[in-house]
N, C-alpha and C positions, 0 to 999 in steps of 0.2 A: 446023652443028656435028656433030663426029662422035658418033655414037650409041653409048653403051657399054651400053645395056639396052633392049630392046624386048619388051614385054609386049602380046599380042593375045587378046583375049577368053578370057582365064583363068576358067574355072568349077571349083568344087570343091564336094562335098557330104560330109557324113559321116552315112552311113544316110539318113534322111528329111529331114535339117537341112541346107538349102543355105547355104553360108558364103559363096561367091564367085559373084557373078553376070554373069560375062562382063566382067572386068575388063580394060582396055587402058591402057597407060602407057608413055611413054619418058622416058630419062634420058639426058642428054649426057656425054660424057666431060669430066672435070674439074669436076663439078656435084655439089652435096650437097643431097639432097631430104629434107625433113621429111614424114613420113608420120603424119598424126592420124587419130582417129576414137575413138568409143566402144568400150566393151568389148565385144566379140562383134562388132565391126564388119567383121572379116576381115583385119584388118592382120597378124597373126602367121601367119595361114595364107597369106596372099599371100607374105610374106617366106620362109616354109618352101618354097612352090613355087619361087620365085626360086632359092633355094639349093639346090633338088634333094633336099629331105629328104621333100618330099611330090609326089606325082604329081598334077598336074591331071587332072580328068576330061575337059576340053577346053580348047582354046587353044594358044597358042604362046608360048614364050620363048627369046629369043636374047640372049647376053651376049657380048660382045667380049672374053673371057678368063675367068679362075676367079673364082668368087663365094664370098667368105668370110662367115660370119654368126657374129655374138655373140648368143647367144639370151636371152631374158628370164631364163628359169630354167636355171640352170648344168647343164653337162653334164660334169661333171668326176668323177672316181674319188677319193673321200675318202682311200683308203688308200694311196695313190700320192702321191709327192714332187711339188712344183711343176713342175720341169722336166721330169719324166716325163709328166705330163699336157700339158705343152705340146707335147712332141715325140710324143705318143703316135701310132702309126702312121705316123709320118714320122721314127723315131730316125736319128740320124747314126751311121755305122759306119766304123771303121778296117779297111782292106784287104777291106772288103766284109763282114766277118764279125763283127767285135767292136764291141760299143756304145762310140761314142766319148763316153763320160760327161763328160770334162772339157770338151769343146767344147760340149756341149749346156748344162751348168751356166752355162757363160761367156756364150753366146748369150743364154740365158734372163735372166742377170742384166742384161745390157746392154738388154734389152727394158724389163725392169722399172724399170730406171733411166730410161730415156726417158719412162716413165710416170709418173716420181716416186714409184714404190711402193717401200716400204721391206719388201720381203718376201725372205726368204731362197730362193732356187731349190731348196734341199735340205729345205725345210719340208714337212710333210704338208700336203694340202690341208684334212684334217679339222680341223687346228688354226687355220685362218684363219677370221676373221669374214666376213660377207656381203660388205662392201666389198672384203676381199681376194680374195675368191672371183671378184668381177666383174672384177678388174683381171687375174687370170689368164686369163680368157675374153678380154679385150682383147688380151693379150700373144699368145695362140694365134692370133689373127685377124690382128694387124699384123706378125707376125714374118716371115709367108710371103707372098709376092707375091701380089696379086689385082687384078683390073681393077675389081671391084665389092665394096664391103664393107658389110654390112647390120648394123646395130645395133638390137637389141630392147630398149628401155627401159634404155639404157647408164648413165644418171646417177642412176637411182632411189635408189641407195645410196651417192653420192657427195656429199661435201659441195660448197659452192660453189667453192672453190679447186681440188679435184681435178676437177669439171666442167670447169673454165677450162682446166686441163692437157689433158684429154682433148680439149676442141674445138680446141685448139692442135696437137694430133697429127693431128687429123683435117683440119685446114687445110694442113698439111704434105702429107698423103696426098693430097689435093685438088689442091694445086699442083703435085705431081708428075705429074698427069694422072689418079688415081684418081677414081672416082665413089663415092657415099656415100648410102645410105638409111638414116635414122636415125628410129626410132619414138619417139615420147616422148608422155607426157602433160603434161610441163612445156613448156607452149605457149610461154613466153617464150623458152625456148632454141631453138625451131623459128624463130621470127620473127627472133632476132637473129642466128643463126649459119648459117641455110640460105639457099639460092639461090632455092629454089622449094618449095611447099607443096602436097601433096595430102592432100585429106580423103576417109575412107571413112565410110560410113554403111549399116549392115545390107547388107553384101556388095556395094555399088555404090561406084564411084569418083564422088563429087558435086562435087568441085573439084580442080583442077590449075591452079596458076599461080604467078607471081612471088612471092616473100615480101615483097618490097619495099612498103610501105604497108599490109600486113596487121598487125593487132595481135593479141596473143593473146585479146583478147575476140572479135574477127571471127571467128577460127579456131574459138574454143569454139561460137559460135553456129552454124558451118557443121557443125560435129559433131553437135549435137543437133536442128538443123532449126528452132530457135526462138530467141527472145531470152532471154539469162540475165541476171536482174537482181541477183541476189544468191546468192554462194556460200555464205557462213558465216551462220547462224543468228543471232538476236539473243543477246546475250550476257546471261544470268540468273545473277548470283552468288548463292551460297547464303546464307543469313541469318548475320551474324556468331555467332549462338548455335547455329548447326547442329553437332550431336554430331560428334566425331572417329571416323572409320570406321577409319583406318589411322594408326598411329604407329610411326615407325621410329625407333631410337636407335641410334647407334654401330655401323651396320650394317657388316661387313668380309666380304670373301671374298678372301683372298689379297692380291695387289697389285691385282686388277682392280676391286675396290670397297673403298674405304677410308674407314671412319668417317663414314658418310652418316646424317644426322639429318633427318627432316621429317615433317609431318603432313599428313592428306587428310581432308576433312569430307564428311560426307554432302551429295550433290547438287552437288559441286565438280568442275569440270574442271580439273584441275591439269596444267600442261605440264612436260615433262621434256625438255630438248635439250642441245645440245654438238656438238663435232666429231666425226667418226668416230672410233671406239676411246676415246672420252672414258669410256666405262664405263655407257652408258645401258641398254643390253640386258643388260649383266651384272648391274647393280642390279635389274632386274626377275626375272632369273633367280634371283638370291639371294632376293628375298622370296619367290617362288613355290617355292623348293626345289628347283629344277632345277640350281642351283649351290650348293656346299657354303658353308655360313655359318660363318666363323671366329670371329665376334665380334658383338655387339649383339643387339638384342631387337626382335621384331615384337610389336605389340599390335593387335588388331582389337576395336574397340568397348570398348577399355580392358583387355581381357584378354589376357596374354602367351600366344602361341601357338608351338609347336614345329613349323615346316614344314620338311618334309624330302624331300617330293616334290611332284609337281603333283597327285596325289590328296589329299595333306594340304590343299595350297592350295584345292582345290575344296571340301573338307569345311568348310574354314573360311569360305567364301563369296566365295573369290578366282577370277576369270576372267583368264587371260591370252592375248591374241591375239599369236603370235610375229611377228616381222619375217620369218621364213623361212616362208612358209606352205607351200611344197611339201616342205621338209626337215624341219619340226618340227610343223606345224599341222593337215597333212591327208594322208590315205591315198590317194593318187591313183588306185590301180585299184580302190578301193571306191567304191560308189555315193554319191550325194548324200545318200540317205538314212542309210547307215551313218556317213558322216562327221557329218552333223546331230547324231546320238545318240550318237557315240562317247564323249563324256565324261560322259554322263548315263545309260549303259546300264543301270545297276542299276535305274534307275527304270522301265524297260520290260521288266524280266527278273525279275518276281516268282516265287520258287521255283527260280530258276536258267534258267527258259525264257524266251527273247526273244519277245515278243509283236509280231510284224511289222507288223500293221494300225495300232496307235498309233505305231510308229515312222514308217510312211508316211505316216500323217496329220499328224504332227508336222513332216515335211520338206516336205509340200505346203503347209502353213500358213506355214513361214518362208520357202519359194520365193515365194509370192504376197507376204508382208509386204515382202521385199528385192527384189523383182521378179528374181528369179534365172533367167537364160536357159539353159535344159537341155532336151533332148529329153524327159525325164521325171526323177523323182527317183530312178529306178533306173540313169540314166545314170552311168557312171564319171567321177569328178571330173576326171579327167586330159583329157576331153573338152571341159571348160568354158573359157571365157576367163579370164585372170588375174584380172579384176575379179569375175567371178562366183565362182571359187574364193573370193576373199576374202570374198564375201558367206555362202558355206558355213561359212567359218572362223568368222565373226562369229556366225552362227546357232548354231554348236556351243558357243561361249561362252556364248552367251545363254540356251541350254537347260540350263544349269546353275542358273539363277536366282541370278546372284553378286548380293551387295551392294557389292563391289568390282570394278571391270573395269579391267584394265591394257591399253592398247591400244599395241602396239609397231609404229610405222610403219603405221597402219592404211589409209592410202592409197597405199601403194607399188604401182605398176603400175596404177593405177586411173584410168579416164578422169574428165572434169570433171563429167559428169552423175552418175556413181557417187559420186564425193567428195562432191557436196552431199548426196546420200541418206545416206552414211555419217556424215557431220557432223550431219545431222538425227538421226539413229539415237542418235548419242553425246548430244546435248543432249536427246533425249527421256529417255533412261536417267536423266541427272542431274536432269530436272525429276521424276522418280519416285523420287529419293533415293539413286540409286546413286552411289557415289564413284568417278569417273572419273581415271584416270592416263595422259595422253596423250604418248607418246614421239614425237618427230618430229625429223628434220632439216631439215624445211621450216619456216623460221621465219614464214611467212605463216600456216601451219596453228597454229602456236603463237599468234601474235598475234590471229588470227581467232576461235580457239576458247577461249581460257584466260584466266581473270581472275588468274592467278597463274603464276609460271614458275620452276622450278629449272634451273640451269645446271651441267653437269659439265665437269670437266677432269682428265685423268688419273686417273681412277677414284674422285676426290673431288667433294664438292660445292663448286663455285666460287662460288655464290651464289644468291640468291633475290630475285625482282624481283616487286612487287605491280602491279596493272593500270596505275598511274599512271606506274611507272618502267620498264615495258615498252617495249622499241623495239629493231629489229633491232641498232642500233649498241651497245645496252647488252649485249644478249645475246653478240654477238661479242666485247666488250671481256672479258667474263667467260669465254667460251669459250676465247680465245686468250691470256688473261693480259697482253695489251697495252692500255693505258690512257693 
């Protein structure tokens, strides 16, 4: 078999932290490799070394042609239009001088259509949701010829239909002789679509072999190096007479959120799901004052509140974990400590002066509690893996001592071991009486953690399902409007 990519003894460190321990791997032409591993295992670092974004400290990488990479965290310029982002640095020109705007828009539109993405090439990236931004990154990669295509968590923000469209495109790319490395925590995708699987743990390649015959459970156990018996904690529904913590009545925000009403009890984990663009995140943002409320009321413990900003929400006892951790939840160039206390900084600054020792003590306590892997709590959050960044974002919310916690895609880009930890954390909060709203596109996450689920469609509430009625089929019926 002709080799498309050859990696030999690649090592990489960031300061004193060793991330890759002499990794060797080869990939044949026309093959799709699924790369799995826990957060901090070295997957993204290896991918960035292959793509030329990082220089290895040692080792050799050879590719039989160009390498394109779709990163886990978007590298887009929000103030520019979609087609301008796609052709940035590779602008088409007429007569070698003038930008050929018309051709770039047409080619971008054709590539978006192949992805079945209803996105205007002339739209500003800032106006797109997370799923839309992901598709723009995909267009950047597939529009230009590459021998090797690397995708880092490409389906995290896609629903099942969108993910299937993506893998159809990848199969076409593979059949034309292209080679693919796809990194994912959705292990079912890897075992279903890939020709071979590689597993990393703590900077080492611990497995590389055919995908045939491997189950997601097999891959998960290779990732953590032990048997995984249970992912979701046992369900503990709140008592029927538990007080209502949050009551939403007729809530609207333009056309994005339309006349939504529901209640959430103390100690409950309530699921909120629907297809991409259904209005789930927009609803959370409206509750928290990030998005302007045009109608409706919000009551917390029976008292009407006027929430117009995230600070108002925190004062009212609401914590919100955004689905866009790098764009909205964290300051990437600031330390773990600074991010941990960011939302609760006033508590650490009596008289207007920040007391650094209590801040660092709190950050170390949360780092130990959530098993955050970082060189120190003074390390910039940018240097952490995606899963560890997510844990810092959770710590930031928890440090506000909320009575209501809204989790928007809390396990996006998080490995199976960290997912189990995050689920246990959410259930522990509920056991303490905190009201939890869990927003997720992964239906297993809803079915495994929630005793009740709300389903949105087109900005409105399409239905509510109790535990007995909850199933993947029933949720999809409501989400799609097809019965």
